[in-house]
N, C-alpha and C positions, 0 to 999 in steps of 0.2 A: 588145688582147689578152684573151684569155679563157681560161678553164678548159674541160678536153675531156677524155673518158673514152679512155685510149689502149688500153685492153682490158678488157672487164667482167668476165672470169675472173678478174682478177690481182687484182679486190677480196676483201679476206679479211674484210671486214665489219667492222674494228675500229673503226668510226666515228670516227676521227680528223679526217676532212675537216669532218666534220658539227660537232664540236667546237670546230676550230679557225677554221672560216669565219665573220670578222665578219657578212658580209650574206647568211648562210641561206639561201645557194644549194643547198645538199646537203639530200637527205632520206633517212633511214635505214629501208628498207623489210625490217622484221624476217621476213616470207615467205621473201623472197630471200635474207636476210642480206647484203646489199648496198647501197652507197649509191647515191643518184641522184642526178643534177643537175637538180636540178628547176627552177632560178629561174638560166639562163645569163646572161641579160641584167643580172642583180643583180653579176656578179663585176666585181670593183674591180682585177683583176689583183695580190693581193698576194702570189700566191704560197704562202699558210702552208698551202692544204691539198695543193699540190703539193710541197712540201719536206718536208712530215711523214707522207708518204701510206707507210705500212709495205710495201702490197703493189705501188708503183711503178705503181699502176694509172691515174695522172694524167696530162695533160699541158698545156704552156701553146701554145697556138694563136695566131697572129695575126688572127684574126677576131674583129670586134668586133659584138657585138650590140646594135645602134639600141633605143633605146626608142620604144616604140607613140605615136604623135602622138593622144589624146583631143583631143577636139573642144576643149575649154579650152586646151589646149596648144597647138594650133594657132593659136588667137585669139590667145593673149596672145603668141606669138613672131613672127606676122605684125605686131600693135602695134608691138612694140617694136622690130623692125626699120623701121617707117615712123617712127618718135619718132628714130632715130636717124639715120637718112637725112636728116631735116629739119633736122637739128640740122647734120650734116657739109655741107649745101646753103649753110648761111647762111655 
């Protein structure tokens, strides 16, 4: 689950989501006077932004944002899987 914008026009620019989010998912755009979901992949689905949104501009969706596989992450994941398989095969 992740956070999504239901309607950007409903955002009243109160910055509550920016202040409440423990994962720094939101950015406040002072030119537009609206918050922007800048890093949706960091959302941990705590719901603090959704519950405290004064304009009711946010919603929680079932889409989960995956983490990008860097070369380091891909290499360590494969190595860990092979190690785990070797232990299971014994």
